[in-house]
C-alpha positions in Angstrom: -12.7 7.8 -6.9 -11.7 10.0 -9.9 -10.5 13.5 -9.7 -9.8 16.1 -12.4 -8.1 19.4 -11.7 -8.8 20.5 -15.2 -12.5 19.8 -15.1 -14.8 22.7 -14.9 -16.1 23.5 -11.4 -19.9 22.9 -11.3 -22.0 26.0 -11.2 -25.2 24.3 -10.0 -25.4 21.4 -7.5 -28.5 19.4 -6.9 -28.4 17.9 -3.4 -30.6 14.9 -2.6 -31.8 14.4 1.0 -34.3 12.6 3.1 -37.2 14.8 4.2 -37.0 14.5 8.0 -36.2 17.6 10.0 -32.8 16.1 11.0 -31.9 15.2 7.5 -32.7 18.7 6.2 -30.7 20.2 9.0 -27.7 18.0 8.1 -28.2 19.0 4.4 -28.2 22.7 5.5 -24.8 22.0 7.1 -23.4 20.7 3.8 -25.0 23.6 1.9 -23.5 26.1 4.2 -20.0 24.6 3.8 -20.3 24.7 0.0 -21.5 28.3 0.0 -18.6 29.2 2.3 -16.0 28.0 -0.2 -17.8 29.7 -3.0 -17.8 33.1 -1.3 -15.3 35.7 -2.5 -12.1 36.2 -0.6 -11.8 39.5 1.4 -14.3 41.2 -0.9 -12.6 40.1 -4.1 -14.6 38.0 -6.6 -11.4 36.5 -8.1 -11.8 33.2 -6.3 -15.6 33.1 -6.2 -17.1 29.9 -7.6 -20.7 31.2 -7.6 -22.4 27.8 -6.9 -26.2 27.6 -7.2 -27.6 24.9 -4.9 -31.0 23.1 -5.3 -32.3 20.8 -2.5 -34.1 17.8 -3.8 -36.2 15.9 -1.2 -36.4 12.2 -1.6 -38.5 9.7 0.4 -36.9 6.4 1.2 -38.5 3.0 2.0 -37.4 3.4 5.6 -39.3 6.7 5.8 -42.5 5.3 4.2 -42.9 1.9 5.9 -43.3 2.7 9.6 -45.4 -0.3 10.8 -42.7 -2.9 10.6 -39.2 -3.3 12.2 -36.4 -2.1 9.9 -34.9 -5.6 9.7 -38.1 -6.9 8.1 -38.0 -4.4 5.2 -35.1 -6.2 3.4 -33.0 -4.9 0.6 -30.0 -2.5 0.5 -29.9 0.2 3.2 -33.5 1.2 3.8 -32.6 4.9 4.2 -30.1 4.9 1.3 -31.4 3.0 -1.8 -33.7 5.6 -3.2 -31.0 8.3 -2.7 -28.5 6.3 -4.6 -30.9 5.5 -7.4 -31.5 9.2 -7.8 -27.7 9.6 -8.2 -27.5 6.8 -10.8 -30.4 8.4 -12.8 -28.6 11.8 -12.7 -31.5 13.4 -10.9 -29.2 14.8 -8.3 -25.4 15.5 -8.1 -24.8 14.4 -4.6 -26.7 13.0 -1.6 -26.2 13.7 2.1 -26.5 10.7 4.5 -26.0 10.0 8.2 -22.9 8.0 7.7 -24.0 5.1 9.9 -26.9 4.5 7.4 -24.5 4.0 4.4 -23.5 0.4 3.8 -19.9 -0.5 3.4 -20.5 -2.3 0.1 -21.2 0.7 -2.1 -22.0 0.5 -5.8 -18.8 0.8 -7.9 -20.2 3.8 -9.8 -20.7 5.7 -6.6 -18.3 6.9 -4.0 -18.0 8.3 -0.5 -16.8 11.7 -1.6 -16.5 13.5 1.8 -17.1 13.0 5.5 -17.6 16.0 7.7 -19.2 17.6 10.8 -18.7 14.7 13.2 -20.7 15.3 16.4 -20.8 13.4 19.7 -20.8 9.7 18.6 -22.3 8.4 21.9 -25.7 6.8 22.4 -27.8 8.4 25.1 -30.9 7.6 27.2 -34.0 9.6 27.7 -36.0 8.3 30.7 -38.9 9.1 33.0 -37.8 11.1 36.0 -34.5 11.7 34.3 -32.9 8.6 35.7 -29.5 7.1 34.8 -29.7 3.7 33.1 -28.5 1.9 36.3 -31.3 3.4 38.3 -34.2 2.4 35.9 -36.7 0.2 37.8 -36.7 -3.5 37.0 -39.0 -4.3 34.2 -38.6 -0.9 32.5 -39.6 -0.8 28.8 -36.9 0.7 26.7 -37.6 1.7 23.1 -35.0 1.2 20.4 -34.9 -0.1 16.8 -31.3 -1.2 17.2 -30.2 -4.7 17.9 -26.7 -3.3 18.6 -28.0 -1.1 21.4 -30.3 -3.7 22.8 -27.7 -6.5 22.9 -25.2 -4.3 24.8 -27.8 -3.0 27.2 -28.9 -6.6 27.9 -25.3 -7.5 28.7 -25.5 -4.9 31.4 -29.0 -5.7 32.8 -31.2 -8.7 32.2 -34.2 -7.1 34.1 -35.3 -4.7 31.3 -37.5 -5.1 28.3 -37.3 -3.7 24.8 -40.0 -2.4 22.5 -39.5 -1.5 18.8 -40.0 2.1 17.8 -40.0 3.7 14.4 -40.2 7.3 13.0 -37.9 10.3 13.0 -36.3 11.6 16.2 -39.0 14.1 17.2 -41.7 11.4 16.6 -39.8 8.9 18.8 -39.4 11.5 21.6 -43.1 12.4 21.3 -44.1 8.7 21.7 -41.8 8.5 24.7 -43.5 11.5 26.2 -46.9 10.0 25.5 -46.1 6.9 27.6 -45.2 4.4 24.9 -42.1 3.4 26.9 -40.2 4.1 30.1 -37.0 5.1 28.4 -35.6 5.5 24.9 -32.1 5.2 23.4 -31.1 7.6 20.7 -27.9 9.0 19.1 -26.6 12.0 20.9 -25.6 13.7 17.6 -29.2 13.8 16.4 -30.5 15.4 19.6 -27.6 17.9 19.5 -28.4 19.0 16.0 -32.1 19.3 16.8 -31.2 21.3 19.9 -32.9 18.7 22.1 -29.9 17.8 24.2 -31.7 19.0 27.4 -33.8 15.9 27.2 -30.8 13.6 27.7 -30.8 11.6 31.0 -27.7 9.5 30.6 -24.7 9.3 28.2 -23.3 5.9 27.4 -19.5 5.9 27.0 -18.1 4.1 24.0 -16.6 1.4 26.2 -20.0 0.7 27.7 -22.3 0.9 24.6 -20.1 1.1 21.5 -21.8 3.2 18.8 -22.5 2.2 15.2 -19.7 2.6 12.7 -20.0 6.2 11.3 -22.4 7.4 14.0 -22.5 11.2 14.3 -20.8 11.9 11.0 -22.2 13.3 7.8 -21.5 11.5 4.5 -21.6 13.0 1.0 -22.0 10.4 -1.8 -21.7 11.2 -5.5 -20.9 9.5 -8.8 -17.3 8.1 -8.9 -16.6 9.7 -12.3 -17.6 13.3 -11.3 -14.1 14.5 -10.8 -14.8 18.2 -10.6 -17.4 17.8 -8.0 -15.2 15.4 -6.0 -12.4 18.0 -6.0 -14.9 20.6 -4.7 -16.2 18.3 -2.0 -12.7 17.6 -0.7 -12.5 21.2 0.3 -15.4 20.7 2.8 -14.1 17.4 4.2 -12.9 17.0 7.8 -9.9 14.8 7.4 -9.9 13.5 11.0 -13.6 12.5 10.6 -12.7 10.8 7.3 -9.9 8.8 9.0 -12.2 7.8 11.8 -14.9 6.7 9.4 -12.5 4.7 7.2 -11.2 2.9 10.3 -14.7 2.1 11.6 -16.1 1.0 8.2 -13.1 -1.2 7.6 -13.8 -2.9 10.8 -17.5 -3.4 10.0 -16.8 -4.4 6.4 -14.4 -7.1 7.6 -16.9 -8.6 10.0 -19.5 -8.5 7.3 -22.3 -7.7 9.7 -24.1 -4.9 8.0 -26.7 -3.1 10.1 -28.7 -6.1 11.2 -26.2 -7.5 13.8 -25.0 -6.1 17.1 -21.6 -4.8 16.0 -20.3 -1.4 17.1 -17.2 0.6 16.2 -15.9 3.9 17.4 -12.6 5.5 16.4 -11.0 8.7 17.7 -8.1 10.7 16.4 -6.0 12.6 18.9 -2.5 13.9 18.5 -1.8 11.8 15.4 -3.0 8.6 17.1 -6.1 6.7 16.1 -7.9 4.7 18.8 -10.6 2.2 17.8 -13.0 0.5 20.1 -14.9 -2.5 18.6 -17.7 -4.6 19.9 -19.5 -7.8 18.9 -22.4 -9.1 20.9 -24.9 -11.9 20.8 -28.6 -10.9 20.5 -29.4 -12.0 24.1 -26.4 -10.0 25.4 -24.9 -13.1 27.1 -21.8 -13.0 24.9 -20.0 -9.7 24.3 -16.5 -9.0 23.0 -15.0 -5.5 23.2 -11.5 -4.5 22.4 -9.6 -1.3 21.9 -6.4 -0.7 20.0 -4.3 2.4 19.2 -1.6 3.2 16.7 0.1 6.2 15.2 -1.8 7.3 12.1 -0.4 10.8 11.4 -3.1 11.6 8.8 -2.6 8.3 6.9 -5.9 6.9 5.5 -4.4 3.5 4.8 -3.1 3.2 8.4 -6.6 4.1 9.7 -8.3 1.5 7.5 -5.6 -1.2 8.5 -6.3 -0.5 12.1 -10.0 -1.4 11.5 -9.0 -4.6 9.7 -6.6 -5.6 12.3 -9.0 -5.2 15.2 -11.7 -7.1 13.3 -9.4 -10.1 12.7 -8.2 -10.0 16.3 -11.8 -10.2 17.6 -12.8 -12.9 15.1 -9.9 -15.0 16.3 -10.9 -14.4 19.9 -14.3 -16.0 19.4 -16.1 -13.3 17.5 -16.3 -15.6 14.4 -18.6 -18.0 16.4 -20.9 -15.1 17.5 -21.0 -13.7 14.0 -21.9 -17.1 12.5 -24.7 -17.6 15.0 -26.0 -14.1 14.3 -26.2 -14.8 10.6 -28.3 -18.0 11.2 -30.8 -16.1 13.3 -33.9 -14.5 11.8 -34.0 -10.8 12.5 -36.4 -10.0 15.3 -38.2 -6.8 16.3 -35.0 -5.0 17.3 -32.8 -4.2 14.3 -30.9 -1.4 12.5 -27.7 0.3 13.6 
């Protein structure tokens, strides 16, 4: 990532985003942060950057193809590729992602410029009659597009069934309301941002269903050589969220699982200590490894990343390598995605 303190601050920024309601809300958060740092101090215009912002909606393959499970679509991150291509063609200056959608193997000419606004990372359940997961009747049909979620839930209960579901969050909730399934598992953060948290029946703690790496955080991606913009974006970054993200992504990148295998990672910074919970599960839920480690990080990004690496190697050595190898041999089924 390059930075230039002498480069001229951009006066106009084109922000690329997916077109869903949630994606646009997340883009609004980034836009508001940028406008806040461009506002004059105490009525003075001395430090005013005067940034003009243009929102550029972009449709991704994951948004267009809704009749197939995500794992069958193939290719690089199905909610990311078109956004990155717009960056590479200089059609936009930055793009906003849900961090969990962003693969760890980024193109060398692009960079993760900032991480911010991390919300509640937990997965949650919406169910008929507002039941907890443990109280769902045997044979209940649970909708999820995530192999990670399904594998961990199968480890808890073998008497439930899973159905694939596609579409944005409001569409998935509508399908649930129309009787498509008995319950649905979603990310808490998305429901919070959409002000739909009153629909939540049950919260899964990270030691029970470990979230996807990067879940609940926003990511800003831009070109690696755009030093002036990178300098600007550093001003809106949440450093604790960045450390948590680097820890989780280092763990995921070391395992090499991508988004098609049941791997979870959730880091938390408290009082200078980073705590990481990692999970590897077989598709049928019969095998599940989960470990937690903590160490003093004190704002150090390298220590955060090393924590992720260390936990990944520890779990691989404890039998996770065999689970991962079996996962790579298996053809993706109807439950996929982070």
